[in-house]
MARLUMDREN-898534 format. One line per 8 residues: number of its first residue (from 0); their letters; for each residue x, y, z of N, C-alpha, C. Coordinates in pm, whole numbers, always signed. Example, Ala and Ser with C-alpha at 12.3 -4.5 7.8 and 13.67 -1.06 7.14 Angstrom:
2
0> AS> +1319,-569,+780,+1230,-450,+780,+1320,-330,+780 | +1285,-225,+708,+1367,-106,+714,+1290,+3,+787;
***
This chain:
336
0> XXXXXXXX> +3665,+4501,-1872,+3753,+4390,-1912,+3872,+4447,-1989 | +3991,+4398,-1959,+4111,+4446,-2026,+4115,+4398,-2171 | +4200,+4462,-2252,+4214,+4418,-2390,+4264,+4274,-2396 | +4357,+4237,-2309,+4409,+4099,-2308,+4297,+3999,-2278 | +4212,+4033,-2182,+4101,+3942,-2147,+4001,+3932,-2261 | +3969,+4045,-2324,+3875,+4043,-2436,+3931,+3963,-2553 | +4060,+3980,-2577,+4125,+3907,-2685,+4127,+3757,-2655 | +4152,+3721,-2530,+4151,+3580,-2491,+4013,+3519,-2509;
8> XXXXXXXX> +3909,+3596,-2473,+3773,+3546,-2489,+3741,+3524,-2636 | +3784,+3615,-2720,+3760,+3600,-2864,+3831,+3478,-2919 | +3958,+3463,-2887,+4036,+3351,-2939,+3985,+3217,-2888 | +3940,+3215,-2764,+3882,+3092,-2710,+3760,+3052,-2792 | +3680,+3149,-2830,+3560,+3120,-2908,+3594,+3074,-3050 | +3679,+3147,-3121,+3702,+3113,-3262,+3794,+2992,-3278 | +3881,+2969,-3181,+3970,+2854,-3190,+3906,+2728,-3133 | +3801,+2747,-3054,+3732,+2633,-2996,+3812,+2564,-2887;
16> XXXXXXXX> +3905,+2635,-2827,+3987,+2579,-2720,+4026,+2690,-2623 | +4033,+2663,-2492,+4068,+2769,-2395,+4202,+2833,-2430 | +4202,+2963,-2441,+4322,+3037,-2482,+4344,+3156,-2390 | +4466,+3174,-2349,+4503,+3293,-2273,+4597,+3378,-2359 | +4606,+3505,-2323,+4691,+3598,-2397,+4804,+3644,-2306 | +4926,+3629,-2353,+5044,+3672,-2276,+5129,+3767,-2360 | +5207,+3848,-2291,+5304,+3939,-2353,+5241,+4036,-2453 | +5119,+4081,-2421,+5051,+4177,-2507,+5123,+4312,-2498;
24> XXXXXXXX> +5165,+4367,-2613,+5238,+4493,-2614,+5205,+4572,-2739 | +5185,+4701,-2722,+5155,+4790,-2834,+5284,+4814,-2914 | +5271,+4809,-3044,+5382,+4844,-3133,+5362,+4988,-3175 | +5460,+5072,-3151,+5445,+5214,-3179,+5444,+5240,-3328 | +5395,+5359,-3365,+5389,+5398,-3505,+5260,+5350,-3567 | +5251,+5368,-3699,+5130,+5328,-3770,+5031,+5442,-3779 | +4971,+5458,-3896,+4884,+5571,-3919,+4737,+5534,-3922 | +4705,+5406,-3938,+4565,+5372,-3959,+4512,+5262,-3868;
32> XXXXXXXX> +4597,+5191,-3797,+4554,+5084,-3707,+4636,+5087,-3579 | +4573,+5045,-3468,+4649,+5013,-3348,+4707,+4873,-3371 | +4836,+4857,-3345,+4901,+4729,-3369,+4959,+4675,-3239 | +4930,+4548,-3208,+4977,+4483,-3087,+5040,+4349,-3122 | +5143,+4313,-3050,+5201,+4179,-3059,+5161,+4104,-2933 | +5142,+3972,-2944,+5105,+3893,-2827,+5125,+3745,-2855 | +5120,+3666,-2749,+5125,+3521,-2760,+4989,+3464,-2722 | +4936,+3377,-2807,+4815,+3302,-2775,+4858,+3167,-2717;
40> XXXXXXXX> +4816,+3138,-2595,+4867,+3021,-2522,+4754,+2927,-2486 | +4775,+2800,-2517,+4685,+2693,-2476,+4770,+2577,-2429 | +4784,+2563,-2297,+4871,+2459,-2244,+5015,+2482,-2286 | +5071,+2383,-2353,+5210,+2396,-2400,+5219,+2459,-2539 | +5104,+2486,-2598,+5101,+2544,-2732,+5106,+2696,-2722 | +5202,+2758,-2789,+5219,+2904,-2786,+5237,+2953,-2930 | +5153,+3048,-2971,+5156,+3100,-3108,+5173,+3252,-3103 | +5269,+3303,-3179,+5291,+3447,-3186,+5199,+3510,-3290;
48> XXXXXXXX> +5123,+3612,-3247,+5025,+3674,-3335,+5036,+3826,-3331 | +4974,+3891,-3428,+4964,+4036,-3436,+4817,+4076,-3445 | +4778,+4172,-3364,+4644,+4229,-3369,+4651,+4366,-3435 | +4562,+4388,-3532,+4549,+4520,-3595,+4405,+4566,-3571 | +4389,+4667,-3485,+4255,+4713,-3446,+4233,+4858,-3489 | +4112,+4887,-3535,+4081,+5024,-3573,+4094,+5116,-3453 | +4159,+5232,-3469,+4168,+5328,-3359,+4040,+5411,-3353 | +4029,+5493,-3251,+3914,+5583,-3241,+3924,+5695,-3345;
56> XXXXXXXX> +4046,+5728,-3384,+4071,+5824,-3492,+4187,+5772,-3575 | +4194,+5810,-3703,+4297,+5755,-3791,+4355,+5863,-3879 | +4487,+5860,-3896,+4553,+5953,-3985,+4518,+5923,-4130 | +4521,+5798,-4169,+4489,+5758,-4307,+4363,+5674,-4305 | +4265,+5713,-4386,+4138,+5641,-4392,+4153,+5521,-4484 | +4154,+5402,-4426,+4173,+5281,-4506,+4068,+5178,-4467 | +4052,+5078,-4551,+3952,+4974,-4534,+4018,+4849,-4477 | +3976,+4809,-4357,+4041,+4695,-4291,+4019,+4565,-4369;
64> XXXXXXXX> +3902,+4552,-4435,+3876,+4430,-4512,+3971,+4422,-4632 | +3994,+4535,-4696,+4087,+4538,-4808,+4227,+4500,-4761 | +4269,+4555,-4646,+4401,+4522,-4593,+4413,+4373,-4564 | +4312,+4318,-4498,+4312,+4176,-4463,+4319,+4089,-4588 | +4237,+4122,-4689,+4234,+4041,-4810,+4360,+4060,-4894 | +4423,+4176,-4884,+4550,+4196,-4954,+4656,+4101,-4897 | +4661,+4093,-4765,+4757,+4001,-4702,+4724,+3856,-4740 | +4594,+3822,-4733,+4552,+3686,-4768,+4584,+3653,-4914;
72> XXXXXXXX> +4583,+3753,-5000,+4607,+3731,-5142,+4748,+3681,-5171 | +4843,+3715,-5085,+4982,+3684,-5117,+5047,+3586,-5022 | +4968,+3527,-4935,+5021,+3420,-4851,+5065,+3303,-4939 | +5187,+3257,-4918,+5237,+3143,-4993,+5277,+3172,-5136 | +5286,+3300,-5173,+5319,+3335,-5312,+5459,+3394,-5324 | +5548,+3363,-5232,+5687,+3406,-5238,+5703,+3557,-5236 | +5615,+3625,-5161,+5632,+3770,-5144,+5642,+3806,-4996 | +5663,+3708,-4910,+5685,+3729,-4766,+5567,+3797,-4698;
80> XXXXXXXX> +5446,+3764,-4739,+5328,+3817,-4671,+5301,+3735,-4546 | +5257,+3798,-4437,+5216,+3720,-4319,+5092,+3637,-4353 | +5048,+3557,-4258,+4927,+3478,-4278,+4809,+3549,-4214 | +4708,+3582,-4294,+4587,+3647,-4244,+4496,+3541,-4181 | +4456,+3562,-4055,+4384,+3457,-3980,+4237,+3488,-3957 | +4206,+3597,-3887,+4067,+3628,-3855,+4039,+3776,-3878 | +3921,+3804,-3934,+3875,+3941,-3956,+3741,+3959,-3889 | +3725,+4064,-3811,+3598,+4096,-3745,+3562,+4241,-3777;
88> XXXXXXXX> +3470,+4259,-3870,+3435,+4395,-3913,+3339,+4464,-3817 | +3274,+4387,-3730,+3181,+4447,-3633,+3244,+4463,-3495 | +3364,+4415,-3477,+3433,+4434,-3350,+3429,+4317,-3255 | +3319,+4237,-3257,+3306,+4121,-3168,+3345,+4157,-3025 | +3424,+4073,-2960,+3462,+4097,-2821,+3551,+4220,-2802 | +3610,+4269,-2907,+3704,+4381,-2895,+3638,+4516,-2922 | +3510,+4516,-2955,+3425,+4636,-2967,+3455,+4721,-3091 | +3578,+4724,-3136,+3613,+4796,-3258,+3663,+4697,-3362;
96> XXXXXXXX> +3642,+4725,-3491,+3686,+4631,-3595,+3835,+4599,-3584 | +3870,+4475,-3619,+4009,+4432,-3609,+4033,+4309,-3695 | +4159,+4278,-3713,+4194,+4147,-3767,+4322,+4100,-3699 | +4346,+3969,-3711,+4462,+3905,-3649,+4539,+3831,-3757 | +4670,+3843,-3752,+4755,+3774,-3848,+4872,+3709,-3775 | +4945,+3626,-3847,+5060,+3560,-3788,+5169,+3662,-3759 | +5256,+3629,-3663,+5368,+3716,-3628,+5498,+3653,-3677 | +5584,+3735,-3733,+5716,+3690,-3778,+5817,+3744,-3678;
104> XXXXXXXX> +5887,+3656,-3610,+5986,+3696,-3510,+6127,+3688,-3569 | +6217,+3760,-3505,+6358,+3750,-3540,+6404,+3845,-3648 | +6318,+3937,-3692,+6358,+4030,-3795,+6361,+4173,-3745 | +6415,+4261,-3827,+6418,+4402,-3794,+6379,+4484,-3915 | +6319,+4601,-3889,+6285,+4694,-3996,+6386,+4808,-3993 | +6438,+4843,-4109,+6537,+4950,-4116,+6482,+5062,-4203 | +6463,+5179,-4145,+6408,+5291,-4218,+6515,+5371,-4289 | +6473,+5477,-4361,+6567,+5555,-4441,+6669,+5633,-4360;
112> XXXXXXXX> +6645,+5651,-4230,+6737,+5729,-4148,+6831,+5641,-4066 | +6828,+5511,-4095,+6919,+5418,-4029,+7050,+5414,-4107 | +7162,+5454,-4046,+7290,+5452,-4119,+7326,+5312,-4167 | +7363,+5302,-4294,+7406,+5175,-4352,+7310,+5063,-4311 | +7182,+5085,-4342,+7076,+5001,-4288,+7093,+4851,-4315 | +7146,+4815,-4431,+7151,+4675,-4469,+7292,+4619,-4478 | +7392,+4702,-4450,+7530,+4657,-4444,+7575,+4585,-4570 | +7649,+4479,-4549,+7705,+4405,-4661,+7600,+4332,-4743;
120> XXXXXXXX> +7477,+4324,-4691,+7371,+4249,-4758,+7276,+4338,-4837 | +7312,+4467,-4854,+7223,+4562,-4920,+7185,+4516,-5061 | +7281,+4469,-5137,+7253,+4427,-5274,+7155,+4310,-5276 | +7180,+4211,-5192,+7092,+4093,-5187,+6951,+4131,-5144 | +6940,+4217,-5043,+6808,+4260,-4995,+6737,+4340,-5104 | +6811,+4427,-5174,+6750,+4505,-5280,+6698,+4417,-5394 | +6773,+4316,-5429,+6729,+4225,-5534,+6601,+4153,-5492 | +6597,+4112,-5367,+6477,+4043,-5318,+6359,+4140,-5308;
128> XXXXXXXX> +6385,+4260,-5260,+6279,+4359,-5242,+6210,+4392,-5375 | +6286,+4424,-5477,+6225,+4461,-5604,+6169,+4340,-5679 | +6221,+4221,-5648,+6161,+4100,-5702,+6023,+4076,-5639 | +6012,+4095,-5508,+5883,+4083,-5440,+5782,+4180,-5500 | +5825,+4304,-5518,+5735,+4404,-5575,+5687,+4363,-5714 | +5778,+4312,-5795,+5740,+4268,-5928,+5645,+4150,-5925 | +5665,+4059,-5830,+5576,+3942,-5820,+5436,+3984,-5777 | +5425,+4085,-5693,+5293,+4137,-5656,+5223,+4190,-5780;
136> XXXXXXXX> +5297,+4263,-5864,+5239,+4320,-5985,+5202,+4213,-6088 | +5270,+4100,-6082,+5250,+3996,-6184,+5128,+3909,-6157 | +5086,+3900,-6033,+4981,+3804,-5995,+4847,+3839,-6062 | +4784,+3746,-6134,+4655,+3774,-6199,+4547,+3808,-6096 | +4470,+3911,-6125,+4369,+3956,-6029,+4265,+3849,-5999 | +4234,+3766,-6098,+4131,+3664,-6078,+4165,+3568,-5966 | +4293,+3557,-5931,+4335,+3465,-5826,+4341,+3530,-5688 | +4314,+3659,-5680,+4340,+3732,-5556,+4212,+3761,-5477;
144> XXXXXXXX> +4206,+3722,-5350,+4095,+3764,-5265,+4078,+3916,-5262 | +4188,+3991,-5278,+4181,+4137,-5277,+4080,+4189,-5379 | +4068,+4120,-5493,+3978,+4165,-5599,+3831,+4157,-5556 | +3800,+4085,-5447,+3663,+4077,-5396,+3619,+4209,-5332 | +3716,+4287,-5284,+3682,+4406,-5206,+3732,+4536,-5266 | +3836,+4530,-5346,+3897,+4651,-5400,+3843,+4680,-5540 | +3812,+4805,-5566,+3760,+4847,-5696,+3872,+4849,-5799 | +3845,+4796,-5916,+3943,+4796,-6025,+3907,+4906,-6124;
152> XXXXXXXX> +3983,+5015,-6129,+3951,+5121,-6224,+3988,+5081,-6366 | +3930,+5150,-6464,+3974,+5131,-6601,+4119,+5180,-6610 | +4202,+5116,-6691,+4343,+5155,-6697,+4366,+5304,-6716 | +4286,+5368,-6800,+4307,+5510,-6827,+4266,+5600,-6711 | +4201,+5544,-6609,+4156,+5625,-6496,+4240,+5604,-6369 | +4340,+5516,-6374,+4420,+5488,-6253,+4481,+5616,-6197 | +4545,+5693,-6284,+4616,+5812,-6237,+4521,+5912,-6173 | +4405,+5933,-6237,+4311,+6034,-6188,+4255,+5997,-6050;
160> XXXXXXXX> +4222,+5869,-6033,+4167,+5827,-5904,+4265,+5854,-5792 | +4391,+5817,-5812,+4490,+5836,-5706,+4520,+5985,-5684 | +4534,+6061,-5791,+4563,+6203,-5776,+4447,+6277,-5711 | +4324,+6244,-5749,+4208,+6307,-5686,+4203,+6277,-5536 | +4232,+6152,-5502,+4225,+6114,-5360,+4326,+6192,-5277 | +4451,+6193,-5318,+4554,+6255,-5236,+4549,+6407,-5241 | +4502,+6463,-5353,+4477,+6607,-5355,+4368,+6642,-5256 | +4265,+6558,-5248,+4158,+6581,-5151,+4208,+6578,-5008;
168> XXXXXXXX> +4305,+6492,-4979,+4364,+6486,-4845,+4433,+6619,-4814 | +4509,+6670,-4909,+4576,+6799,-4888,+4474,+6910,-4870 | +4371,+6912,-4953,+4265,+7013,-4942,+4204,+7013,-4802 | +4182,+6894,-4748,+4113,+6882,-4620,+4202,+6914,-4500 | +4333,+6887,-4512,+4418,+6889,-4392,+4524,+6997,-4388 | +4550,+7066,-4497,+4659,+7164,-4492,+4624,+7283,-4403 | +4723,+7333,-4331,+4704,+7446,-4241,+4768,+7573,-4295 | +4836,+7564,-4407,+4900,+7681,-4468,+4917,+7654,-4617;
176> XXXXXXXX> +4934,+7759,-4698,+4953,+7738,-4842,+5076,+7653,-4871 | +5064,+7566,-4973,+5175,+7480,-5012,+5197,+7493,-5163 | +5263,+7599,-5205,+5274,+7626,-5349,+5351,+7521,-5427 | +5447,+7454,-5364,+5528,+7357,-5438,+5446,+7235,-5475 | +5375,+7180,-5378,+5296,+7061,-5409,+5179,+7097,-5501 | +5127,+7218,-5490,+5019,+7260,-5580,+5070,+7272,-5724 | +5193,+7318,-5741,+5251,+7325,-5875,+5267,+7184,-5933 | +5308,+7091,-5848,+5323,+6953,-5894,+5188,+6893,-5934;
184> XXXXXXXX> +5085,+6921,-5856,+4950,+6870,-5888,+4903,+6925,-6022 | +4926,+7055,-6045,+4885,+7114,-6173,+4956,+7046,-6289 | +5085,+7022,-6273,+5159,+6955,-6381,+5107,+6815,-6405 | +5082,+6740,-6299,+5032,+6604,-6314,+4899,+6601,-6388 | +4813,+6697,-6361,+4684,+6701,-6429,+4698,+6741,-6577 | +4792,+6829,-6607,+4809,+6874,-6745,+4873,+6767,-6834 | +4944,+6674,-6774,+5021,+6578,-6854,+5005,+6437,-6799 | +4886,+6377,-6816,+4861,+6243,-6760,+4953,+6137,-6820;
192> XXXXXXXX> +4973,+6027,-6746,+5059,+5920,-6797,+4983,+5829,-6893 | +5052,+5756,-6976,+4984,+5652,-7054,+4928,+5546,-6960 | +4820,+5481,-6998,+4760,+5380,-6910,+4850,+5258,-6896 | +4836,+5185,-6786,+4917,+5064,-6767,+4876,+4954,-6862 | +4968,+4862,-6885,+4937,+4746,-6970,+4832,+4658,-6904 | +4831,+4656,-6772,+4728,+4580,-6700,+4710,+4638,-6561 | +4590,+4619,-6507,+4561,+4656,-6369,+4618,+4547,-6279 | +4680,+4587,-6170,+4745,+4491,-6081,+4720,+4530,-5935;
200> XXXXXXXX> +4756,+4439,-5846,+4755,+4472,-5704,+4867,+4572,-5677 | +4836,+4673,-5598,+4933,+4775,-5558,+4940,+4773,-5405 | +5057,+4750,-5349,+5072,+4747,-5204,+5040,+4883,-5145 | +5090,+4989,-5206,+5058,+5124,-5164,+5161,+5189,-5074 | +5241,+5109,-5004,+5343,+5167,-4914,+5464,+5075,-4905 | +5501,+5017,-5016,+5613,+4922,-5018,+5742,+5001,-5033 | +5819,+5007,-4926,+5938,+5092,-4922,+6030,+5046,-4811 | +6146,+5110,-4804,+6237,+5085,-4693,+6165,+5114,-4562;
208> XXXXXXXX> +6183,+5025,-4464,+6118,+5041,-4334,+5989,+4965,-4320 | +5932,+4920,-4431,+5805,+4847,-4424,+5821,+4699,-4456 | +5938,+4647,-4425,+5957,+4502,-4430,+6057,+4464,-4321 | +6049,+4339,-4279,+6142,+4285,-4181,+6249,+4205,-4254 | +6375,+4223,-4213,+6483,+4143,-4269,+6563,+4081,-4155 | +6638,+3978,-4187,+6706,+3901,-4082,+6849,+3946,-4057 | +6894,+4052,-4124,+7030,+4099,-4106,+7133,+4019,-4183 | +7087,+3920,-4259,+7179,+3835,-4335,+7135,+3821,-4481;
216> XXXXXXXX> +7054,+3916,-4526,+7017,+3918,-4667,+6881,+3862,-4702 | +6801,+3822,-4601,+6670,+3766,-4628,+6559,+3861,-4581 | +6457,+3878,-4662,+6337,+3952,-4622,+6239,+3852,-4562 | +6200,+3876,-4438,+6116,+3781,-4365,+5967,+3811,-4377 | +5932,+3938,-4386,+5790,+3974,-4391,+5774,+4113,-4452 | +5675,+4127,-4540,+5634,+4257,-4592,+5520,+4307,-4504 | +5533,+4430,-4456,+5440,+4485,-4358,+5351,+4594,-4420 | +5257,+4642,-4339,+5180,+4764,-4367,+5109,+4762,-4501;
224> XXXXXXXX> +5010,+4674,-4512,+4932,+4659,-4635,+4807,+4747,-4634 | +4796,+4843,-4543,+4670,+4914,-4526,+4631,+5004,-4643 | +4727,+5039,-4730,+4695,+5123,-4845,+4685,+5042,-4974 | +4672,+4910,-4963,+4663,+4824,-5081,+4539,+4859,-5163 | +4553,+4849,-5295,+4442,+4875,-5386,+4476,+4816,-5522 | +4389,+4833,-5617,+4413,+4788,-5753,+4441,+4911,-5840 | +4542,+4899,-5927,+4575,+5015,-6008,+4696,+4990,-6095 | +4769,+5097,-6125,+4888,+5090,-6208,+5005,+5041,-6122;
232> XXXXXXXX> +5067,+4928,-6157,+5176,+4875,-6073,+5298,+4966,-6066 | +5311,+5061,-6160,+5422,+5155,-6151,+5412,+5245,-6029 | +5293,+5254,-5971,+5278,+5335,-5851,+5367,+5283,-5738 | +5370,+5152,-5718,+5457,+5095,-5614,+5604,+5120,-5647 | +5641,+5099,-5770,+5781,+5116,-5810,+5826,+5260,-5786 | +5745,+5355,-5826,+5781,+5496,-5810,+5788,+5535,-5663 | +5697,+5484,-5582,+5696,+5515,-5438,+5825,+5465,-5372 | +5865,+5344,-5404,+5986,+5288,-5344,+6111,+5364,-5388;
240> XXXXXXXX> +6106,+5427,-5505,+6223,+5497,-5558,+6229,+5643,-5516 | +6131,+5690,-5440,+6133,+5830,-5398,+6262,+5857,-5319 | +6332,+5967,-5350,+6457,+5997,-5278,+6440,+6012,-5127 | +6318,+6033,-5082,+6295,+6047,-4938,+6343,+5925,-4861 | +6339,+5809,-4925,+6375,+5685,-4856,+6525,+5654,-4864 | +6602,+5742,-4928,+6746,+5721,-4941,+6822,+5826,-4860 | +6934,+5788,-4805,+7016,+5883,-4731,+7085,+5979,-4828 | +7099,+6107,-4790,+7165,+6203,-4877,+7304,+6155,-4920;
248> XXXXXXXX> +7331,+6167,-5049,+7461,+6128,-5101,+7472,+5983,-5141 | +7372,+5901,-5107,+7375,+5759,-5144,+7297,+5744,-5275 | +7361,+5706,-5385,+7291,+5697,-5513,+7198,+5576,-5525 | +7205,+5485,-5430,+7122,+5364,-5437,+6979,+5393,-5394 | +6887,+5314,-5444,+6747,+5325,-5403,+6733,+5268,-5263 | +6694,+5353,-5169,+6677,+5312,-5029,+6800,+5242,-4973 | +6917,+5278,-5022,+7040,+5219,-4972,+7059,+5074,-5010 | +6989,+5030,-5118,+6995,+4888,-5155,+7065,+4865,-5288;
256> XXXXXXXX> +7001,+4905,-5398,+7055,+4882,-5531,+7046,+5012,-5611 | +7115,+5017,-5725,+7109,+5137,-5808,+6971,+5147,-5874 | +6929,+5266,-5916,+6801,+5278,-5986,+6791,+5187,-6108 | +6897,+5178,-6185,+6893,+5092,-6303,+6869,+4946,-6263 | +6939,+4901,-6162,+6919,+4763,-6116,+6777,+4741,-6066 | +6724,+4839,-5991,+6588,+4827,-5939,+6488,+4807,-6052 | +6501,+4887,-6158,+6409,+4877,-6271,+6424,+4742,-6342 | +6546,+4696,-6359,+6568,+4569,-6428,+6512,+4452,-6348;
264> XXXXXXXX> +6532,+4454,-6217,+6481,+4345,-6133,+6328,+4344,-6136 | +6268,+4462,-6122,+6122,+4472,-6124,+6066,+4426,-6257 | +6130,+4468,-6367,+6082,+4430,-6500,+6084,+4278,-6518 | +6192,+4216,-6474,+6203,+4071,-6490,+6100,+3998,-6405 | +6077,+4046,-6283,+5984,+3977,-6193,+5838,+4001,-6231 | +5806,+4119,-6281,+5668,+4153,-6314,+5626,+4108,-6452 | +5724,+4093,-6543,+5691,+4062,-6681,+5637,+4181,-6757 | +5653,+4301,-6702,+5601,+4424,-6762,+5714,+4513,-6810;
272> XXXXXXXX> +5691,+4580,-6921,+5784,+4682,-6966,+5755,+4813,-6892 | +5854,+4898,-6880,+5839,+5023,-6807,+5838,+5138,-6906 | +5725,+5206,-6914,+5714,+5324,-6998,+5779,+5441,-6925 | +5880,+5503,-6984,+5956,+5608,-6917,+5868,+5727,-6880 | +5778,+5765,-6969,+5689,+5879,-6940,+5597,+5847,-6823 | +5544,+5725,-6821,+5457,+5685,-6711,+5532,+5684,-6579 | +5655,+5631,-6580,+5731,+5625,-6456,+5764,+5766,-6406 | +5797,+5858,-6498,+5821,+5996,-6457,+5698,+6055,-6389;
280> XXXXXXXX> +5581,+6028,-6446,+5457,+6080,-6387,+5437,+6024,-6247 | +5451,+5893,-6233,+5427,+5830,-6102,+5533,+5869,-6000 | +5653,+5901,-6044,+5755,+5945,-5949,+5722,+6084,-5894 | +5673,+6172,-5980,+5629,+6302,-5930,+5508,+6285,-5839 | +5415,+6199,-5880,+5298,+6172,-5797,+5338,+6117,-5661 | +5440,+6032,-5656,+5481,+5973,-5528,+5513,+6081,-5426 | +5578,+6188,-5469,+5611,+6295,-5376,+5489,+6378,-5337 | +5392,+6387,-5428,+5264,+6452,-5392,+5192,+6369,-5287;
288> XXXXXXXX> +5186,+6240,-5310,+5123,+6149,-5213,+5194,+6158,-5077 | +5327,+6157,-5080,+5401,+6171,-4955,+5367,+6301,-4884 | +5362,+6411,-4958,+5331,+6539,-4895,+5191,+6540,-4837 | +5098,+6470,-4901,+4963,+6459,-4846,+4965,+6387,-4711 | +5043,+6281,-4702,+5053,+6206,-4577,+5116,+6292,-4468 | +5222,+6366,-4501,+5288,+6450,-4399,+5197,+6567,-4359 | +5117,+6616,-4453,+5020,+6721,-4420,+4918,+6671,-4318 | +4871,+6548,-4338,+4777,+6489,-4241,+4844,+6463,-4107;
296> XXXXXXXX> +4972,+6424,-4112,+5045,+6401,-3987,+5055,+6530,-3907 | +5086,+6641,-3973,+5096,+6769,-3904,+4963,+6808,-3842 | +4854,+6788,-3915,+4722,+6822,-3862,+4685,+6736,-3742 | +4713,+6606,-3754,+4680,+6515,-3643,+4756,+6553,-3517 | +4881,+6591,-3533,+4960,+6632,-3416,+4910,+6765,-3360 | +4887,+6861,-3447,+4844,+6994,-3402,+4706,+6989,-3335 | +4619,+6904,-3385,+4485,+6894,-3327,+4486,+6824,-3192 | +4593,+6749,-3164,+4605,+6683,-3035,+4536,+6550,-3023;
304> XXXXXXXX> +4473,+6503,-3131,+4403,+6376,-3123,+4494,+6256,-3128 | +4610,+6272,-3191,+4707,+6163,-3200,+4841,+6217,-3152 | +4911,+6143,-3067,+5028,+6197,-2997,+5158,+6124,-3028 | +5159,+6037,-3130,+5283,+5969,-3165,+5387,+6073,-3209 | +5507,+6074,-3150,+5608,+6174,-3190,+5641,+6172,-3338 | +5627,+6055,-3402,+5658,+6046,-3545,+5571,+6140,-3626 | +5451,+6172,-3577,+5363,+6262,-3650,+5421,+6403,-3655 | +5475,+6449,-3541,+5536,+6581,-3539,+5660,+6583,-3629;
312> XXXXXXXX> +5740,+6479,-3623,+5859,+6470,-3707,+5820,+6472,-3855 | +5718,+6392,-3891,+5676,+6385,-4030,+5618,+6517,-4078 | +5539,+6581,-3994,+5473,+6704,-4034,+5567,+6822,-4046 | +5688,+6809,-3992,+5783,+6919,-3998,+5903,+6880,-4086 | +5990,+6796,-4035,+6113,+6762,-4107,+6085,+6691,-4240 | +6003,+6586,-4235,+5980,+6507,-4355,+5908,+6589,-4461 | +5813,+6672,-4421,+5742,+6755,-4517,+5835,+6852,-4589 | +5930,+6909,-4516,+6024,+7001,-4581,+6115,+6925,-4678;
320> XXXXXXXX> +6159,+6807,-4639,+6241,+6725,-4728,+6163,+6689,-4854 | +6033,+6660,-4838,+5951,+6625,-4954,+5935,+6744,-5048 | +5924,+6865,-4992,+5918,+6985,-5076,+6044,+6999,-5161 | +6158,+6972,-5102,+6284,+6981,-5176,+6287,+6880,-5290 | +6239,+6760,-5263,+6235,+6656,-5367,+6140,+6698,-5479 | +6024,+6751,-5442,+5928,+6797,-5542,+5989,+6907,-5630 | +6059,+7000,-5567,+6120,+7110,-5642,+6222,+7058,-5743 | +6305,+6963,-5699,+6405,+6907,-5789,+6340,+6830,-5903;
328> XXXXXXXX> +6235,+6754,-5873,+6167,+6677,-5977,+6104,+6769,-6080 | +6040,+6876,-6034,+5979,+6971,-6128,+6085,+7037,-6215 | +6198,+7072,-6155,+6307,+7133,-6232,+6363,+7035,-6335 | +6381,+6910,-6296,+6435,+6810,-6387,+6341,+6784,-6505 | +6210,+6784,-6477,+6113,+6759,-6582,+6104,+6875,-6679 | +6129,+6997,-6631,+6128,+7113,-6718,+5986,+7152,-6759 | +5974,+7256,-6841,+5840,+7302,-6882,+5775,+7202,-6976 | +5642,+7204,-6977,+5567,+7115,-7067,+5578,+7167,-7210;
***
């Protein structure tokens, strides 16, 4: 049975009405899920949906239930989250675990290598982007379905959990010595950040390229929630501010707003003060985390199990760019 037929059988069962699947198409990219767009059709009723299915192998090991509940946590909360619809952890008719969410049409994603990605609307998009990030950090955990599945570390342990995880990824996947990222890891361990004022939801990959915008200043959907977790909300802020997401020579964060504006918008939306020492720590960590992801991309490509061209690009070009960023950050921070 084809994937379209299996998906139609599943939807017919859970919706309780005969459903066919049309225009099923794989969306390229993605490190942890196979992603498909399709239309669910019943007579004259047509609904645009997205399928996220576990692959046979994955670049990033993530929990599909956590991803699903992260999306569900922010539906209707003015952060442009899609609507989470169905989760099947045992695979059901599709044999592998998956979930289905609503599809947002009419938008485009602009990555860091897109020239003048946001045009005349860059300022407006940047204000909305960092406001969304702050609102995610502001939401009380008790109200979030995400808190049902994601572990909440003690505030003083947030940094260690994340650094241990991504260091472990580098340990497992590197194919050659990486002295720059190892120097950064040593520094991060010697000089931990102060704990956050509160534990919050962390998107984990909120950056340029991971949201849809309409080309006229509106953000339509925040994408790629697969690395969502609970932790220090400065982690999201630092990740979005990594120079990797900005074009060379552009002083704006991801080609949107200045760093000062980004911090002010986030502070106002989150209701949190920004500890400068903590932000410095998380900014250095962001480049370590990035290098861990590019290290895994290189291994996945070299091993031949995953063939997306973006993996080769990330494992070569992006990894070298991340090394340069790490070197500059270490130099700017100076000796302990």
